[in-house]
PAVEX-415836 format. One line per field, with one value per residue (C-alpha): x, y, z; residue number from 0; residue in one letter. Coordinates in pm, whole numbers. Each point is the difference from the previous one (the first is absolute). Last residue first. Layout:
BEGIN
X	c(X,...)
Y	c(Y,...)
Z	c(Z,...)
pos	c(NUM,...)
code	c(A,...)
# end
This chain:
BEGIN
X	c(-1439,340,212,321,113,331,319,308,165,273,-105,152,-116,261,251,-151,12,348,117,-240,92,408,22,-329,-241,-9,-294,-239,-183,322,-54,354,-138,-310,286,143,-314,-23,-291,-166,80,-358,-46,290,-283,-235,215,134,-394,6,223,373,249,246,247,-283,86,-181,-326,-147,-295,48,113,67,145,58,219,185,90,-219,17,-195,-39,-278,71,-323,-313,-233,-294,21,-181,53,277,235,343,227,308,164,216,193,81,58,182,-7,-257,-288,-325,-330,-290,180,36,-426,-118,261,-129,-354,-145,299,-94,128,7,-31,118,265,99,245,56,220,1,181,228,221,1,176,54,-334,0,98,-263,-202,114,-260,179,-237,-312,-202,-301,-64,153,39,99,108,74,-325,-155,107,71,383,54,-316,102,387,-158,-162,289,167,-228,-24,373,32,-225,-358,-123,-217,-72,-291,-135,194,-76,156,-3,-22,200,-80,140,282,-319,-121,-252,-126,-188,-4,57,-115,185,-24,300,12,267,30,-243,16,40,438,-15,-290,-13,-353,-64,-313,-166,-199,-181,111,199,-152,66,-155,-176,-301,-50,38,234,-14,117,330,-326,-181,261,-128,-328,132,339,299,302,148,355,202,281,80,23,-375,-165,248,-228,-351,104,73,-338,-177,116,-113,-349,-38,147,-379,-165,389,-95,259,346,218,426,174,319,268,201,49,198,371,-83,-166,197,-258,46,-65,45,-366,-159,47,-127,-218,24,-181,174,-192,108,-16,-36,-107,-71,-347,-29,-298,208,153,-346,-67,375,-75,-304,-183,143,23,-96,130,-92,131,13,-326,-225,-306,-31,355,-180,-261,206,143,-319,-128,360,-33,-312,14,292,-161,-310,229,-153,248,-234,-376,-103,241,-124,171,141,184,-123,295,179,114,23,222,8,380,162,343,223,337,-71,-377,-276,-342,-355,-206,-401,-80,-29,-226,-13,-286,-84,-267,-293,-320,-260,55,380,76,327,-16,247,84,107,-313,-117,320,39,132,-350,-89,364,-99,-344,203,285,-340,-197,287,120,-145,133,274,50,146,-230,-305,100,-29,-302,-153,119,-191,-299,72,70,-317,-178,322,-28,331,150,-64,151,-239,64,-46,108)
Y	c(2704,133,1,-100,-222,-2,-271,98,-179,-262,-105,-66,-298,-222,323,34,-385,-58,359,-114,-376,48,-22,-200,133,338,205,187,326,184,272,-116,-317,152,104,-305,-193,256,208,30,-375,-109,-218,249,182,-289,-200,262,25,-382,17,-37,-269,-112,-307,-244,-330,-286,-62,22,179,-14,249,-130,235,44,118,277,-191,-154,-184,167,-196,136,35,67,230,61,-180,252,278,335,-170,-51,-76,-172,-195,18,-305,62,-193,229,28,339,249,-193,-94,47,-288,-180,299,86,-366,-44,323,-44,368,238,315,249,357,231,369,158,323,165,343,126,367,-60,275,-160,-302,221,-195,-134,-386,-140,81,-65,-374,-23,-181,112,-79,305,102,409,152,352,187,411,229,-45,213,-235,-366,-112,-156,-224,-96,-75,-242,-201,-24,-70,-315,-110,-27,-174,-307,-99,330,131,383,71,257,310,341,226,352,354,312,226,345,169,205,-309,-282,-330,-259,-350,-272,-363,-349,-357,-130,-309,-254,-204,-15,-174,191,-38,179,172,185,74,344,27,300,76,314,318,106,206,-241,-272,-195,184,-79,-355,-194,-375,-105,-208,-205,-92,-287,-166,-136,-327,-107,204,-162,174,94,-41,-173,114,-188,-150,308,121,-210,67,353,18,-133,242,299,-151,-76,350,241,49,81,231,206,-33,182,-174,-52,-150,-145,-38,307,-166,-246,103,58,322,181,236,345,226,376,62,-288,80,-259,-206,-353,-212,-323,-319,-257,-360,-270,157,-299,-83,-214,120,228,126,142,301,228,7,195,64,-309,-219,-355,-384,-334,-331,-303,-44,-338,100,-90,206,364,-81,-119,376,179,-127,112,324,96,-115,246,285,-40,-14,317,233,168,-2,343,128,-298,-292,-59,-215,7,-233,-306,-131,-373,-185,-264,-52,87,-198,275,-115,302,0,94,67,-128,148,-62,326,53,150,201,191,78,225,-67,63,-263,31,-16,-175,-138,-60,-208,-23,-272,-153,376,-31,339,113,78,240,135,123,137,228,105,107,143,253,-107,157,318,-20,-257,-364,-102,158,-136,-340,37,97,-315,-220,203,-37,-364,-117,-135,-281,-79,3,-315,71,124,43,296,5,286)
Z	c(9341,-114,-297,-149,285,-26,70,-30,-322,3,329,322,222,-66,116,329,73,-30,161,273,36,15,398,118,232,-171,99,-215,157,129,-243,-140,-37,-191,-265,0,-71,-285,-147,-307,-92,-36,353,194,192,5,180,244,80,47,289,1,111,-270,8,206,134,-198,148,-340,-186,-360,-272,-346,-286,-377,-293,143,336,231,342,312,320,213,346,218,-23,-292,147,268,-183,231,182,-325,81,-230,85,-368,-127,-294,-303,-276,-370,-122,-147,155,-177,163,44,265,240,-40,51,333,167,-93,101,-103,35,-278,29,-344,27,215,-82,-201,-116,-295,-90,-376,-24,194,-231,-280,-334,-53,-90,279,251,-281,72,282,257,254,-225,-56,124,53,-333,-10,-330,-34,-243,-210,-288,-268,99,11,291,-55,-349,151,232,-285,-158,267,80,-390,-30,364,-116,-19,193,253,140,231,187,-96,74,-233,122,-118,-3,-291,-4,203,209,112,-251,139,-164,147,-259,51,-37,-129,-185,-222,-147,-261,-235,-354,-280,-89,372,155,303,116,181,272,159,265,48,119,268,300,293,-195,265,-10,-373,15,-197,26,-345,213,210,-307,-34,299,-117,-72,242,-131,82,308,13,339,-191,-365,-267,21,-120,-256,-298,105,113,-390,-81,220,-144,-352,123,183,-238,-151,327,129,-291,-280,-54,-276,84,-260,79,-232,96,353,-199,193,394,106,288,125,49,354,32,-182,139,405,134,300,59,189,115,136,231,44,282,302,232,141,267,216,188,-286,-142,187,-22,-390,29,-336,-91,-311,74,-77,128,-162,-6,-139,111,47,381,28,-128,238,269,-68,-39,356,167,-198,92,361,45,-196,285,276,202,-45,-283,61,-59,-248,-257,-108,-348,-241,-336,-147,49,-322,44,-182,-216,-140,-373,-51,-136,142,308,48,-215,218,-149,222,114,148,377,241,348,165,340,189,-224,225,5,403,-10,-337,-133,-403,-137,-398,-193,-54,-170,-235,-156,-326,-102,347,-78,-339,107,287,-253,-287,307,104,317,349,145,260,283,5,233,-200,-315,136,178,-355,-126,286,-137,-347,71,208,-321,-44,378,129,221,335,334,286,264,346,231)
pos	c(408,407,406,405,404,403,402,401,400,399,398,397,396,395,394,393,392,391,390,389,388,387,386,385,384,383,382,381,380,379,378,377,376,375,374,373,372,371,370,369,368,367,366,365,364,363,362,361,360,359,358,357,356,355,354,353,352,351,350,349,348,347,346,345,344,343,342,341,340,339,338,337,336,335,334,333,332,331,330,329,328,327,326,325,324,323,322,321,320,319,318,317,316,315,314,313,312,311,310,309,308,307,306,305,304,303,302,301,300,299,298,297,296,295,294,293,292,291,290,289,288,287,286,285,284,283,282,281,280,279,278,277,276,275,274,273,272,271,270,269,268,267,266,265,264,263,262,261,260,259,258,257,256,255,254,253,252,251,250,249,248,247,246,245,244,243,242,241,240,239,238,237,236,235,234,233,232,231,230,229,228,227,226,225,224,223,222,221,220,219,218,217,216,215,214,213,212,211,210,209,208,207,206,205,204,203,202,201,200,199,198,197,196,195,194,193,192,191,190,189,188,187,186,185,184,183,182,181,180,179,178,177,176,175,174,173,172,171,170,169,168,167,166,165,164,163,162,161,160,159,158,157,156,155,154,153,152,151,150,149,148,147,146,145,144,143,142,141,140,139,138,137,136,135,134,133,132,131,130,129,128,127,126,125,124,123,122,121,120,119,118,117,116,115,114,113,112,111,110,109,108,107,106,105,104,103,102,101,100,99,98,97,96,95,94,93,92,91,90,89,88,87,86,85,84,83,82,81,80,79,78,77,76,75,74,73,72,71,70,69,68,67,66,65,64,63,62,61,60,59,58,57,56,55,54,53,52,51,50,49,48,47,46,45,44,43,42,41,40,39,38,37,36,35,34,33,32,31,30,29,28,27,26,25,24,23,22,21,20,19,18,17,16,15,14,13,12,11,10,9,8,7,6,5,4,3,2,1,0)
code	c(X,X,X,X,X,X,X,X,X,X,X,X,X,X,X,X,X,X,X,X,X,X,X,X,X,X,X,X,X,X,X,X,X,X,X,X,X,X,X,X,X,X,X,X,X,X,X,X,X,X,X,X,X,X,X,X,X,X,X,X,X,X,X,X,X,X,X,X,X,X,X,X,X,X,X,X,X,X,X,X,X,X,X,X,X,X,X,X,X,X,X,X,X,X,X,X,X,X,X,X,X,X,X,X,X,X,X,X,X,X,X,X,X,X,X,X,X,X,X,X,X,X,X,X,X,X,X,X,X,X,X,X,X,X,X,X,X,X,X,X,X,X,X,X,X,X,X,X,X,X,X,X,X,X,X,X,X,X,X,X,X,X,X,X,X,X,X,X,X,X,X,X,X,X,X,X,X,X,X,X,X,X,X,X,X,X,X,X,X,X,X,X,X,X,X,X,X,X,X,X,X,X,X,X,X,X,X,X,X,X,X,X,X,X,X,X,X,X,X,X,X,X,X,X,X,X,X,X,X,X,X,X,X,X,X,X,X,X,X,X,X,X,X,X,X,X,X,X,X,X,X,X,X,X,X,X,X,X,X,X,X,X,X,X,X,X,X,X,X,X,X,X,X,X,X,X,X,X,X,X,X,X,X,X,X,X,X,X,X,X,X,X,X,X,X,X,X,X,X,X,X,X,X,X,X,X,X,X,X,X,X,X,X,X,X,X,X,X,X,X,X,X,X,X,X,X,X,X,X,X,X,X,X,X,X,X,X,X,X,X,X,X,X,X,X,X,X,X,X,X,X,X,X,X,X,X,X,X,X,X,X,X,X,X,X,X,X,X,X,X,X,X,X,X,X,X,X,X,X,X,X,X,X,X,X,X,X,X,X,X,X,X,X,X,X,X,X,X,X,X,X,X,X,X,X,X,X,X,X)
# end
């Protein structure tokens, strides 16, 4: 087999994207959804692998800005649109695309690459570690109540169209984004993604709705949701399908959830992507009735180890030498001395004896603070070479809030 890996020609986008859809199976996306991804796409970052003039492999990346612990915002490649046609599997096409892509990410001076995975087992061999989790909730709103702090009665709720409320919602998001690692500073055009609402994806629910929460005339939170009407022999049994809930303070946050719990003709509420440490779990009076499911969300790959580790802060003072293995990107291999605290850090290659040994995959898993080095060591994926080094590093890598990716890409 002779294949050619080349940059995608913008004129070939429609056919190229169609091959991607075919590889993933299912019906084609709605026209408005496909058009949004075309506008957000960066053809200069997309690969088109061809065999005899036919596209057999695809991969791309978005130019993201990712929040890391401490609030710094780093350039990151958002790896996406990856597929190999079923006729060309197990021939090294994915490996070649990943190698080519990571070299390009490095050339663009992006210290991180991130992705979400349809099949998580694939990407570990390329150095990507599971770095954050997403929680899905299914709540019985007839049997649960929300504890609302004092001041909630001062919150005014106002229903608006999603388009009408977009500017106010984005202002809230912008104020929140640097407070939690793993969130994305929205680049131009990405503010449209939360409004995407193809009828084929609603699963019987109505159109997207938006409620703004105001205090003293200023918007301090919002929720986007839809209602799926249903009736049984006992009466109405609808479901509130929550898309987004964000607020600038706990009072407004609780007021929004109380509103969502109390929508007429509904008895259930579902939310598919919430942070692992969502305060909602402490607002309800019976966590058992929340039916919580946890899955992996964002995968992180350090492309420039020294730059990435120096860009974040650390919860406690740290001075540790990491022996990093990275056979897929050998420029990252070696011993790195990481020195840092809550104010800043430095990370340089060294010849000093190592304190911990791990691969770049484990660094990616621990990088945002979502998983501890101690837990990874318990799985045999981190080795302590100096007594006490594991505890020191594991605590230092921790974060006040769990990392969270608010939307896919």
